[in-house]
Every structure is written in C-alpha cells, then in structure tokens.
Backbone as JSON Lines, residues from 0, in Angstrom:
{"i":0,"aa":"X","n":[0.21,-1.19,0.06],"ca":[0.15,-0.68,-0.02],"c":[0.98,1.37,-0.08]}
{"i":1,"aa":"X","n":[1.9,1.1,0.96],"ca":[2.81,2.48,0.94],"c":[3.44,2.88,-0.54]}
{"i":2,"aa":"X","n":[3.95,1.46,-1.23],"ca":[4.48,1.76,-2.5],"c":[3.29,2.46,-3.61]}
{"i":3,"aa":"X","n":[1.94,2.09,-3.29],"ca":[0.77,2.64,-4.11],"c":[0.56,4.14,-3.99]}
{"i":4,"aa":"X","n":[0.69,4.52,-2.71],"ca":[0.48,5.66,-2.34],"c":[1.77,6.58,-2.48]}
{"i":5,"aa":"X","n":[2.65,5.88,-2.38],"ca":[4.01,6.76,-2.72],"c":[4.28,7.25,-4.48]}
{"i":6,"aa":"X","n":[3.34,6.13,-5.44],"ca":[3.34,6.39,-6.67],"c":[2.19,7.51,-7.18]}
{"i":7,"aa":"X","n":[1.01,6.74,-6.26],"ca":[0.18,8.37,-6.38],"c":[0.82,9.71,-6.75]}
{"i":8,"aa":"X","n":[1.46,9.69,-5.01],"ca":[2.27,11.28,-4.65],"c":[3.18,11.67,-5.71]}
{"i":9,"aa":"X","n":[4.19,10.87,-5.96],"ca":[4.9,10.83,-7.43],"c":[4.23,11.5,-8.4]}
{"i":10,"aa":"X","n":[3.16,10.64,-9.29],"ca":[2.97,11.73,-10.16],"c":[1.93,12.88,-10.01]}
{"i":11,"aa":"X","n":[1.22,12.62,-8.96],"ca":[0.8,14.02,-8.74],"c":[1.87,15.33,-8.65]}
{"i":12,"aa":"X","n":[2.68,14.78,-7.8],"ca":[4.24,15.96,-7.58],"c":[4.49,16.17,-9.11]}
{"i":13,"aa":"X","n":[5.12,14.86,-9.67],"ca":[5.58,15.58,-11.52],"c":[4.32,16.41,-12.1]}
{"i":14,"aa":"X","n":[3.04,16.46,-12.24],"ca":[1.99,16.92,-12.92],"c":[1.75,18.54,-12.04]}
{"i":15,"aa":"X","n":[2.53,18.71,-10.85],"ca":[1.99,20.06,-10.28],"c":[0.48,19.74,-9.49]}
{"i":16,"aa":"X","n":[-0.07,18.82,-8.97],"ca":[-1.61,18.6,-9.12],"c":[-1.37,18.18,-7.6]}
{"i":17,"aa":"X","n":[-2.64,19.01,-7.12],"ca":[-2.89,18.16,-5.46],"c":[-3.68,17.37,-5.04]}
{"i":18,"aa":"X","n":[-4.0,16.65,-3.86],"ca":[-4.96,15.65,-3.83],"c":[-5.72,15.96,-2.06]}
{"i":19,"aa":"X","n":[-6.91,15.62,-2.13],"ca":[-7.72,15.57,-0.85],"c":[-8.38,14.64,-0.59]}
{"i":20,"aa":"X","n":[-8.98,14.14,0.77],"ca":[-9.52,12.88,0.87],"c":[-10.76,12.91,1.98]}
{"i":21,"aa":"X","n":[-11.86,12.37,1.33],"ca":[-12.77,12.26,2.16],"c":[-13.08,10.57,2.69]}
{"i":22,"aa":"X","n":[-13.25,10.67,3.94],"ca":[-13.12,9.03,4.22],"c":[-14.36,8.61,5.57]}
{"i":23,"aa":"X","n":[-15.15,7.84,5.34],"ca":[-15.9,7.24,5.76],"c":[-15.48,6.1,6.66]}
{"i":24,"aa":"X","n":[-15.77,4.85,5.96],"ca":[-15.12,3.49,6.7],"c":[-14.02,3.53,7.12]}
{"i":25,"aa":"X","n":[-13.06,4.16,6.42],"ca":[-11.69,3.98,6.25],"c":[-11.2,4.66,7.94]}
{"i":26,"aa":"X","n":[-11.91,5.76,8.52],"ca":[-11.55,6.45,9.13],"c":[-9.99,7.16,9.17]}
{"i":27,"aa":"X","n":[-9.76,7.44,8.32],"ca":[-8.12,8.27,8.32],"c":[-7.61,7.23,7.74]}
{"i":28,"aa":"X","n":[-7.66,6.24,7.72],"ca":[-6.25,5.4,6.9],"c":[-5.47,5.36,5.67]}
{"i":29,"aa":"X","n":[-6.54,6.51,5.14],"ca":[-6.07,6.9,3.44],"c":[-4.87,7.8,3.55]}
{"i":30,"aa":"X","n":[-5.79,8.63,4.65],"ca":[-4.93,9.89,4.87],"c":[-3.22,9.9,5.59]}
{"i":31,"aa":"X","n":[-3.29,8.56,6.44],"ca":[-2.3,7.71,7.09],"c":[-1.17,7.06,5.99]}
{"i":32,"aa":"X","n":[-1.91,6.08,5.37],"ca":[-0.99,6.01,4.05],"c":[-0.32,6.97,3.77]}
{"i":33,"aa":"X","n":[-1.16,7.94,2.97],"ca":[-0.51,9.19,2.17],"c":[0.82,9.74,2.83]}
{"i":34,"aa":"X","n":[0.2,10.07,4.04],"ca":[1.32,10.75,5.07],"c":[2.52,10.07,5.6]}
{"i":35,"aa":"X","n":[2.0,8.95,5.23],"ca":[3.68,7.94,6.14],"c":[4.61,8.05,4.6]}
{"i":36,"aa":"X","n":[4.17,8.93,3.66],"ca":[5.39,8.84,2.58],"c":[5.98,9.88,2.46]}
{"i":37,"aa":"X","n":[7.52,10.07,2.8],"ca":[8.31,11.3,2.77],"c":[8.13,12.55,1.53]}
{"i":38,"aa":"X","n":[7.66,13.59,1.65],"ca":[7.23,14.78,0.96],"c":[5.72,14.65,0.72]}
{"i":39,"aa":"X","n":[4.92,14.13,1.19],"ca":[3.76,13.71,1.14],"c":[3.18,15.31,0.91]}
{"i":40,"aa":"X","n":[3.49,16.31,1.71],"ca":[2.74,17.7,1.77],"c":[3.21,18.4,0.53]}
{"i":41,"aa":"X","n":[4.2,17.96,-0.14],"ca":[3.85,18.53,-1.51],"c":[2.58,18.61,-2.26]}
{"i":42,"aa":"X","n":[2.05,17.5,-2.16],"ca":[0.93,17.44,-3.14],"c":[-0.62,16.92,-2.08]}
{"i":43,"aa":"X","n":[-0.67,16.99,-1.27],"ca":[-1.42,16.04,-0.42],"c":[-1.95,17.16,0.51]}
{"i":44,"aa":"X","n":[-3.25,17.82,0.22],"ca":[-3.89,19.3,1.09],"c":[-4.5,18.69,2.49]}
{"i":45,"aa":"X","n":[-5.22,17.79,2.54],"ca":[-5.79,17.4,3.52],"c":[-6.87,16.5,3.61]}
{"i":46,"aa":"X","n":[-7.2,16.1,4.56],"ca":[-8.72,15.2,4.71],"c":[-9.82,15.62,5.61]}
{"i":47,"aa":"X","n":[-10.7,15.29,5.36],"ca":[-12.25,14.86,6.42],"c":[-12.49,13.86,6.16]}
{"i":48,"aa":"X","n":[-12.82,13.23,7.51],"ca":[-13.41,11.65,7.86],"c":[-14.65,12.15,8.66]}
{"i":49,"aa":"X","n":[-15.18,12.01,7.35],"ca":[-16.75,12.16,7.46],"c":[-17.59,11.0,7.92]}
{"i":50,"aa":"X","n":[-17.67,10.71,9.15],"ca":[-17.88,9.15,9.92],"c":[-19.66,9.36,9.6]}
{"i":51,"aa":"X","n":[-19.84,10.67,10.18],"ca":[-21.38,10.93,10.56],"c":[-22.24,11.32,9.15]}
{"i":52,"aa":"X","n":[-23.27,10.96,8.75],"ca":[-24.0,10.91,7.73],"c":[-24.22,12.75,7.79]}
{"i":53,"aa":"X","n":[-24.48,13.53,8.96],"ca":[-24.73,14.77,8.77],"c":[-23.37,15.64,8.17]}
{"i":54,"aa":"X","n":[-22.19,15.14,8.13],"ca":[-20.79,15.57,7.76],"c":[-20.7,15.66,6.45]}
{"i":55,"aa":"X","n":[-21.22,14.47,5.96],"ca":[-20.88,14.27,4.53],"c":[-21.84,15.13,4.03]}
{"i":56,"aa":"X","n":[-23.3,15.55,4.68],"ca":[-23.83,17.06,3.75],"c":[-23.14,18.27,4.34]}
{"i":57,"aa":"X","n":[-23.15,18.46,5.33],"ca":[-22.68,19.66,5.67],"c":[-21.26,20.3,5.05]}
{"i":58,"aa":"X","n":[-19.96,19.19,5.46],"ca":[-18.89,19.87,5.24],"c":[-18.48,19.19,3.61]}
{"i":59,"aa":"X","n":[-19.13,18.41,3.27],"ca":[-18.77,18.03,2.14],"c":[-19.77,18.16,0.81]}
{"i":60,"aa":"X","n":[-20.73,18.69,1.48],"ca":[-21.82,19.25,0.22],"c":[-22.57,18.19,-0.32]}
{"i":61,"aa":"X","n":[-23.02,16.82,0.14],"ca":[-23.8,15.8,-0.38],"c":[-24.87,16.1,-0.27]}
{"i":62,"aa":"X","n":[-25.69,16.03,-1.1],"ca":[-27.16,16.6,-1.19],"c":[-28.05,15.4,-0.07]}
{"i":63,"aa":"X","n":[-29.01,16.21,0.67],"ca":[-29.33,15.76,1.58],"c":[-30.53,14.98,1.61]}
{"i":64,"aa":"X","n":[-31.43,15.06,0.59],"ca":[-32.1,14.16,-0.25],"c":[-31.32,12.75,-0.96]}
{"i":65,"aa":"X","n":[-30.45,13.13,-1.27],"ca":[-29.83,11.67,-1.87],"c":[-29.33,10.99,-0.34]}
{"i":66,"aa":"X","n":[-28.85,11.43,0.13],"ca":[-28.42,10.51,1.87],"c":[-29.62,10.28,1.94]}
{"i":67,"aa":"X","n":[-30.88,11.05,2.14],"ca":[-32.05,10.4,2.66],"c":[-32.63,9.01,2.28]}
{"i":68,"aa":"X","n":[-32.63,9.28,0.63],"ca":[-33.53,8.46,0.16],"c":[-32.17,7.37,-0.18]}
{"i":69,"aa":"X","n":[-30.9,7.01,-0.06],"ca":[-30.27,6.09,-0.88],"c":[-29.31,5.86,0.41]}
{"i":70,"aa":"X","n":[-29.21,6.3,1.5],"ca":[-27.91,6.14,2.49],"c":[-27.15,6.48,2.05]}
{"i":71,"aa":"X","n":[-25.98,6.47,3.56],"ca":[-24.54,7.03,3.09],"c":[-23.8,5.84,2.04]}
{"i":72,"aa":"X","n":[-24.27,4.59,2.06],"ca":[-23.22,3.72,1.69],"c":[-24.13,3.41,0.28]}
{"i":73,"aa":"X","n":[-23.48,4.13,-0.64],"ca":[-23.98,4.61,-1.9],"c":[-22.68,5.34,-3.14]}
{"i":74,"aa":"X","n":[-23.0,4.31,-4.35],"ca":[-21.82,4.99,-5.25],"c":[-21.84,6.62,-5.6]}
{"i":75,"aa":"X","n":[-23.17,6.69,-5.56],"ca":[-23.76,8.57,-5.54],"c":[-22.88,9.15,-4.67]}
{"i":76,"aa":"X","n":[-22.89,8.76,-3.58],"ca":[-22.62,9.54,-2.23],"c":[-21.09,9.73,-2.21]}
{"i":77,"aa":"X","n":[-20.37,8.49,-2.76],"ca":[-18.95,8.55,-2.8],"c":[-18.66,9.15,-3.65]}
{"i":78,"aa":"X","n":[-19.31,9.5,-4.67],"ca":[-18.74,10.24,-5.83],"c":[-18.55,11.64,-5.69]}
{"i":79,"aa":"X","n":[-19.97,12.04,-4.75],"ca":[-20.36,13.62,-4.54],"c":[-19.4,13.79,-3.3]}
{"i":80,"aa":"X","n":[-18.95,12.97,-2.58],"ca":[-17.66,13.09,-1.58],"c":[-16.37,13.33,-1.72]}
{"i":81,"aa":"X","n":[-16.19,12.72,-2.9],"ca":[-14.65,13.01,-3.75],"c":[-14.75,14.49,-4.44]}
{"i":82,"aa":"X","n":[-15.45,14.83,-4.99],"ca":[-15.82,15.88,-5.7],"c":[-15.75,17.01,-4.1]}
{"i":83,"aa":"X","n":[-16.64,16.66,-3.62],"ca":[-16.97,18.01,-2.46],"c":[-15.64,18.15,-1.38]}
{"i":84,"aa":"X","n":[-14.72,16.98,-0.89],"ca":[-13.28,17.38,-0.29],"c":[-12.65,17.8,-1.28]}
{"i":85,"aa":"X","n":[-12.42,17.95,-2.8],"ca":[-11.7,18.29,-3.75],"c":[-12.0,19.94,-3.91]}
{"i":86,"aa":"X","n":[-13.26,20.13,-3.87],"ca":[-13.82,21.73,-3.71],"c":[-13.39,22.49,-2.42]}
{"i":87,"aa":"X","n":[-13.87,21.89,-1.52],"ca":[-13.69,22.02,-0.05],"c":[-12.36,22.38,0.6]}
{"i":88,"aa":"X","n":[-11.19,21.76,0.17],"ca":[-9.91,21.8,0.23],"c":[-9.29,22.01,-0.83]}
{"i":89,"aa":"X","n":[-9.76,22.59,-1.95],"ca":[-8.86,23.2,-2.61],"c":[-7.98,22.68,-3.79]}
{"i":90,"aa":"X","n":[-7.93,20.86,-4.1],"ca":[-7.08,20.13,-4.35],"c":[-7.77,19.99,-6.01]}
{"i":91,"aa":"X","n":[-6.92,19.37,-6.56],"ca":[-6.8,19.21,-8.15],"c":[-8.14,17.74,-7.65]}
{"i":92,"aa":"X","n":[-7.28,17.24,-7.18],"ca":[-8.2,16.09,-7.41],"c":[-8.81,15.16,-5.87]}
{"i":93,"aa":"X","n":[-9.86,14.5,-5.71],"ca":[-10.67,14.02,-4.46],"c":[-10.65,12.48,-4.66]}
{"i":94,"aa":"X","n":[-10.28,12.12,-3.16],"ca":[-10.92,10.59,-3.64],"c":[-12.05,10.44,-2.27]}
{"i":95,"aa":"X","n":[-12.65,9.57,-1.89],"ca":[-13.11,8.8,-0.84],"c":[-13.75,7.38,-0.67]}
{"i":96,"aa":"X","n":[-14.19,7.51,0.29],"ca":[-14.53,5.82,0.61],"c":[-15.81,5.73,1.75]}
{"i":97,"aa":"X","n":[-16.55,4.84,1.36],"ca":[-18.1,4.92,2.28],"c":[-18.27,3.35,2.19]}
{"i":98,"aa":"X","n":[-18.9,3.07,2.65],"ca":[-19.11,1.8,3.21],"c":[-19.07,1.36,3.93]}
{"i":99,"aa":"X","n":[-19.21,-0.44,4.8],"ca":[-19.89,-1.13,6.04],"c":[-18.8,-1.91,5.76]}
{"i":100,"aa":"X","n":[-18.12,-1.65,7.37],"ca":[-16.51,-2.21,7.85],"c":[-17.58,-3.42,8.74]}
{"i":101,"aa":"X","n":[-18.59,-3.21,9.5],"ca":[-18.93,-4.49,10.03],"c":[-18.45,-3.72,11.63]}
{"i":102,"aa":"X","n":[-19.3,-4.4,12.58],"ca":[-19.92,-6.09,12.62],"c":[-21.07,-6.43,11.86]}
{"i":103,"aa":"X","n":[-21.79,-5.23,11.79],"ca":[-23.28,-4.92,11.71],"c":[-23.68,-4.34,9.91]}
{"i":104,"aa":"X","n":[-25.03,-4.83,9.57],"ca":[-24.91,-4.08,8.33],"c":[-25.33,-2.96,8.79]}
{"i":105,"aa":"X","n":[-25.58,-1.79,7.88],"ca":[-25.75,-0.49,7.57],"c":[-26.74,-0.13,6.58]}
{"i":106,"aa":"X","n":[-27.94,0.58,6.91],"ca":[-28.37,1.57,6.03],"c":[-29.04,0.51,5.0]}
{"i":107,"aa":"X","n":[-29.26,-1.21,5.21],"ca":[-29.48,-2.16,4.52],"c":[-28.68,-2.79,3.86]}
{"i":108,"aa":"X","n":[-27.37,-2.54,4.17],"ca":[-26.19,-2.64,2.99],"c":[-25.65,-3.47,4.05]}
{"i":109,"aa":"X","n":[-24.88,-4.99,3.25],"ca":[-24.17,-5.81,4.31],"c":[-23.08,-5.55,4.44]}
{"i":110,"aa":"X","n":[-22.12,-6.07,5.14],"ca":[-20.44,-5.69,5.53],"c":[-20.35,-6.43,4.33]}
{"i":111,"aa":"X","n":[-18.85,-5.11,4.24],"ca":[-18.32,-5.8,2.86],"c":[-18.75,-4.7,2.19]}
{"i":112,"aa":"X","n":[-19.6,-4.06,1.99],"ca":[-20.0,-3.34,0.64],"c":[-18.88,-2.24,0.85]}
{"i":113,"aa":"X","n":[-18.51,-1.51,0.07],"ca":[-17.98,-0.91,-0.3],"c":[-17.96,-0.07,-1.27]}
{"i":114,"aa":"X","n":[-17.97,1.31,-1.6],"ca":[-17.6,2.38,-2.38],"c":[-16.69,3.34,-2.46]}
{"i":115,"aa":"X","n":[-15.55,3.43,-3.7],"ca":[-14.55,4.28,-3.12],"c":[-14.74,5.2,-4.89]}
{"i":116,"aa":"X","n":[-14.42,6.22,-4.46],"ca":[-14.52,7.36,-5.89],"c":[-12.97,8.06,-6.12]}
{"i":117,"aa":"X","n":[-13.11,8.8,-7.35],"ca":[-12.03,9.54,-7.77],"c":[-12.85,10.6,-8.57]}
{"i":118,"aa":"X","n":[-12.28,11.99,-7.92],"ca":[-13.03,13.34,-8.89],"c":[-11.71,14.2,-9.11]}
{"i":119,"aa":"X","n":[-11.91,14.07,-10.4],"ca":[-10.44,14.66,-10.9],"c":[-10.6,16.37,-11.29]}
{"i":120,"aa":"X","n":[-9.93,17.1,-12.23],"ca":[-9.5,18.64,-11.92],"c":[-10.47,18.85,-13.09]}
{"i":121,"aa":"X","n":[-11.37,18.41,-13.56],"ca":[-12.39,18.4,-14.7],"c":[-13.0,19.59,-14.51]}
{"i":122,"aa":"X","n":[-13.84,19.43,-12.92],"ca":[-15.0,20.36,-13.02],"c":[-14.79,21.48,-12.37]}
{"i":123,"aa":"X","n":[-15.91,22.38,-12.06],"ca":[-15.32,23.58,-11.8],"c":[-16.18,24.41,-10.13]}
{"i":124,"aa":"X","n":[-15.77,24.92,-9.69],"ca":[-16.52,25.17,-7.98],"c":[-17.94,25.41,-8.11]}
{"i":125,"aa":"X","n":[-18.66,25.46,-9.57],"ca":[-20.01,25.46,-9.24],"c":[-20.45,24.55,-9.39]}
{"i":126,"aa":"X","n":[-20.24,23.33,-10.09],"ca":[-20.62,22.04,-10.09],"c":[-19.58,20.51,-9.99]}
{"i":127,"aa":"X","n":[-20.32,19.61,-10.28],"ca":[-19.52,18.81,-9.85],"c":[-18.37,18.17,-11.08]}
{"i":128,"aa":"X","n":[-17.45,17.47,-10.48],"ca":[-16.56,17.43,-11.54],"c":[-17.2,16.5,-13.13]}
{"i":129,"aa":"X","n":[-16.74,16.76,-14.01],"ca":[-16.97,15.84,-14.7],"c":[-15.99,14.64,-15.09]}
{"i":130,"aa":"X","n":[-14.96,14.76,-14.78],"ca":[-14.12,13.66,-14.42],"c":[-13.79,12.76,-13.21]}
{"i":131,"aa":"X","n":[-14.27,11.37,-13.06],"ca":[-14.66,10.83,-12.05],"c":[-14.79,9.4,-12.66]}
{"i":132,"aa":"X","n":[-13.86,8.62,-10.86],"ca":[-14.68,7.4,-11.31],"c":[-15.21,6.84,-10.06]}
{"i":133,"aa":"X","n":[-15.95,5.95,-10.31],"ca":[-17.0,4.79,-8.54],"c":[-16.18,3.72,-8.95]}
{"i":134,"aa":"X","n":[-15.96,2.78,-7.89],"ca":[-15.88,1.32,-7.67],"c":[-16.54,0.88,-6.78]}
{"i":135,"aa":"X","n":[-17.45,-0.09,-6.89],"ca":[-18.23,-0.25,-5.87],"c":[-17.82,-1.87,-5.59]}
{"i":136,"aa":"X","n":[-17.46,-2.29,-4.39],"ca":[-16.74,-3.49,-4.29],"c":[-17.96,-4.36,-3.04]}
{"i":137,"aa":"X","n":[-17.58,-5.36,-3.28],"ca":[-17.97,-6.21,-1.91],"c":[-16.58,-7.74,-1.59]}
{"i":138,"aa":"X","n":[-16.48,-6.74,-0.02],"ca":[-15.15,-7.26,0.24],"c":[-15.77,-8.45,1.55]}
{"i":139,"aa":"X","n":[-14.86,-9.47,1.63],"ca":[-15.21,-10.46,2.41],"c":[-13.75,-10.22,3.76]}
{"i":140,"aa":"X","n":[-14.0,-10.48,4.85],"ca":[-12.7,-10.85,6.16],"c":[-13.99,-9.52,7.01]}
{"i":141,"aa":"X","n":[-12.94,-9.52,8.14],"ca":[-13.25,-8.86,9.51],"c":[-13.21,-7.46,9.34]}
{"i":142,"aa":"X","n":[-13.32,-6.8,10.11],"ca":[-13.48,-5.39,9.9],"c":[-12.13,-4.53,9.72]}
{"i":143,"aa":"X","n":[-10.97,-5.06,10.26],"ca":[-9.81,-4.22,9.66],"c":[-9.46,-5.02,8.5]}
{"i":144,"aa":"X","n":[-9.77,-5.93,8.03],"ca":[-9.22,-6.19,6.42],"c":[-10.35,-5.42,5.48]}
{"i":145,"aa":"X","n":[-11.51,-4.89,6.03],"ca":[-12.45,-4.96,4.77],"c":[-11.92,-3.34,4.92]}
{"i":146,"aa":"X","n":[-11.68,-2.84,5.66],"ca":[-10.92,-1.03,5.7],"c":[-9.73,-0.68,4.92]}
{"i":147,"aa":"X","n":[-8.62,-1.84,5.76],"ca":[-7.49,-1.74,4.51],"c":[-7.59,-2.06,3.25]}
{"i":148,"aa":"X","n":[-8.62,-2.67,2.69],"ca":[-8.93,-3.2,1.04],"c":[-9.35,-1.87,0.74]}
{"i":149,"aa":"X","n":[-9.82,-1.57,1.47],"ca":[-10.51,0.09,1.11],"c":[-9.63,0.68,0.99]}
{"i":150,"aa":"X","n":[-8.67,1.3,1.86],"ca":[-7.38,2.09,1.51],"c":[-6.73,1.43,0.38]}
{"i":151,"aa":"X","n":[-6.55,0.18,0.13],"ca":[-5.8,-0.12,-0.9],"c":[-6.49,-0.04,-2.5]}
{"i":152,"aa":"X","n":[-7.87,-0.06,-2.46],"ca":[-9.2,-0.12,-3.51],"c":[-8.66,1.56,-4.05]}
{"i":153,"aa":"X","n":[-9.07,2.49,-3.09],"ca":[-9.14,3.93,-3.5],"c":[-8.0,4.59,-3.88]}
{"i":154,"aa":"X","n":[-6.71,3.96,-3.12],"ca":[-5.84,4.42,-3.95],"c":[-4.86,4.16,-5.52]}
{"i":155,"aa":"X","n":[-5.45,2.68,-5.54],"ca":[-5.49,2.3,-6.93],"c":[-6.0,2.79,-8.03]}
{"i":156,"aa":"X","n":[-7.66,3.15,-7.7],"ca":[-8.37,3.48,-8.36],"c":[-7.57,4.87,-8.47]}
{"i":157,"aa":"X","n":[-6.96,5.66,-7.63],"ca":[-6.75,6.71,-8.13],"c":[-5.79,6.73,-9.3]}
{"i":158,"aa":"X","n":[-4.77,5.87,-8.88],"ca":[-3.12,5.37,-9.46],"c":[-3.83,5.51,-11.08]}
{"i":159,"aa":"X","n":[-4.69,4.29,-10.99],"ca":[-5.04,3.92,-12.7],"c":[-5.58,5.65,-13.43]}
{"i":160,"aa":"X","n":[-6.18,6.37,-12.65],"ca":[-6.85,7.54,-13.14],"c":[-5.67,8.35,-13.81]}
{"i":161,"aa":"X","n":[-4.48,8.57,-12.8],"ca":[-3.59,9.12,-13.26],"c":[-2.52,8.95,-14.21]}
{"i":162,"aa":"X","n":[-2.48,7.22,-13.92],"ca":[-1.67,6.62,-15.16],"c":[-2.33,6.96,-16.48]}
{"i":163,"aa":"X","n":[-3.7,6.86,-16.06],"ca":[-4.53,6.82,-17.71],"c":[-4.38,8.49,-18.31]}
{"i":164,"aa":"X","n":[-4.59,9.43,-17.37],"ca":[-4.37,10.82,-18.07],"c":[-3.0,10.99,-18.36]}
{"i":165,"aa":"X","n":[-2.02,10.35,-18.07],"ca":[-0.62,10.66,-18.38],"c":[-0.35,9.95,-19.46]}
{"i":166,"aa":"X","n":[-0.66,8.92,-19.69],"ca":[-0.57,7.78,-20.86],"c":[-1.2,8.91,-22.22]}
{"i":167,"aa":"X","n":[-2.91,9.03,-22.02],"ca":[-3.43,10.23,-22.72],"c":[-2.75,11.5,-23.09]}
{"i":168,"aa":"X","n":[-2.23,12.22,-22.62],"ca":[-1.46,13.3,-22.3],"c":[-0.05,13.08,-23.29]}
{"i":169,"aa":"X","n":[0.63,12.25,-23.08],"ca":[1.71,11.86,-23.61],"c":[1.35,11.49,-25.05]}
{"i":170,"aa":"X","n":[0.32,10.55,-25.2],"ca":[-0.15,10.45,-27.07],"c":[-0.49,11.17,-27.32]}
{"i":171,"aa":"X","n":[-1.64,12.63,-26.71],"ca":[-1.34,13.85,-27.35],"c":[-0.5,14.5,-27.64]}
{"i":172,"aa":"X","n":[0.69,14.66,-27.04],"ca":[1.79,15.23,-27.2],"c":[2.61,15.05,-28.54]}
{"i":173,"aa":"X","n":[2.89,13.46,-28.14],"ca":[3.5,12.27,-29.35],"c":[2.56,13.04,-30.85]}
{"i":174,"aa":"X","n":[1.54,12.84,-30.56],"ca":[0.87,13.03,-31.98],"c":[1.17,14.58,-32.76]}
{"i":175,"aa":"X","n":[0.68,15.64,-31.7],"ca":[1.61,17.0,-32.22],"c":[2.54,17.28,-32.48]}
{"i":176,"aa":"X","n":[3.91,16.41,-32.05],"ca":[4.95,16.3,-32.27],"c":[5.48,15.8,-33.8]}
{"i":177,"aa":"X","n":[4.14,14.83,-34.07],"ca":[4.55,14.11,-35.35],"c":[3.49,14.48,-36.37]}
{"i":178,"aa":"X","n":[3.24,16.14,-36.44],"ca":[2.43,16.41,-37.28],"c":[0.68,16.22,-37.3]}
{"i":179,"aa":"X","n":[0.45,15.58,-35.82],"ca":[-1.04,15.06,-36.29],"c":[-1.61,13.85,-36.52]}
{"i":180,"aa":"X","n":[-0.66,12.9,-37.04],"ca":[-0.31,11.51,-37.45],"c":[-0.51,10.42,-36.12]}
C-alpha cells in the first residue's frame, strides 16, 4: 500500500497537482497511508473524516435528499464526497471511501459493501467534476481487512486515473510532435 501511495504522490508531484481525501469507513487510514510517504506535503492538501452522515452533507456538500433516499453507503454518495472534498480543500483531485466495515449491516447494506471514488480536476467550483470514477466493491473478511482493502482500492483507483491521464497526455503530445498523424 505504501508503494501505491508513493506512486500516487510521485505522479501528482510531477504533474504539479494536489489531492484531498474524504473518508468514512476508513476513518483516516487513507490519509495515514499518504502521509507515511516522505514529502507527501508537496501534493497532499488534507482530509475530512466524515463518519457521520450529517458531516457528509454539511462539510462535503453531499445532497441531503440523496442521503435520505439512498443512505450513506451508495456509489453516488462516494462520487459526491470525492468531489466535495476536492472543492472544499482546494485540491485538483479528490478521493473518497464509504461503506460497511462491520460488524453489523448499515443502511440495509451488508458488511463488506464499499464504494470508493475519484473526482478529477475537470470540474468547476460551481458544479461537480465531470472527470471521475466510482468502484463498487464487495469485500470479505473482518473489519480490519475490509478497511485496509478499501484503502488499497481507492489508492489503486486514483493511480489508474492518474496513469491513464498521463498516457493520454503523452499520446496527445506525441501526435502533435509528429504532425498530427
């Protein structure tokens, strides 16, 4: 996990971009993984541990109607948390975790139901990011295993997005240098 966090931070540093984290079931573990990497402060802006549903609404701007209708363990909630923390902390990228680590089900969702999300820099302050991705997971194991796998999953999702954009940008630059062919 530390190597994934290091890879994420390295790519962000190279790109001159920043990251913010919104966590629910992971309770600060994503931020801890990132800040374990020396030099993290060059790209990591901060985090919000939004364990309570009200915090997701008040601090991260997740729509109250969505929370009432779908509950906090929902892919759309994860997407809004990622975008909300990105905007709230002034970062280029936002990532989030929400789910049920156990020991009991929550909001009608079984233990191991997890949603992780990435919101990219293509959004504006007045609306949600148009760049982003959500992964819905069904994880096995105890509470600690589910939480750690959620950390690994959200960092891997962000790394995938960053690497994909890097590859796309390199292709665009190569095309321009070769006369558009």
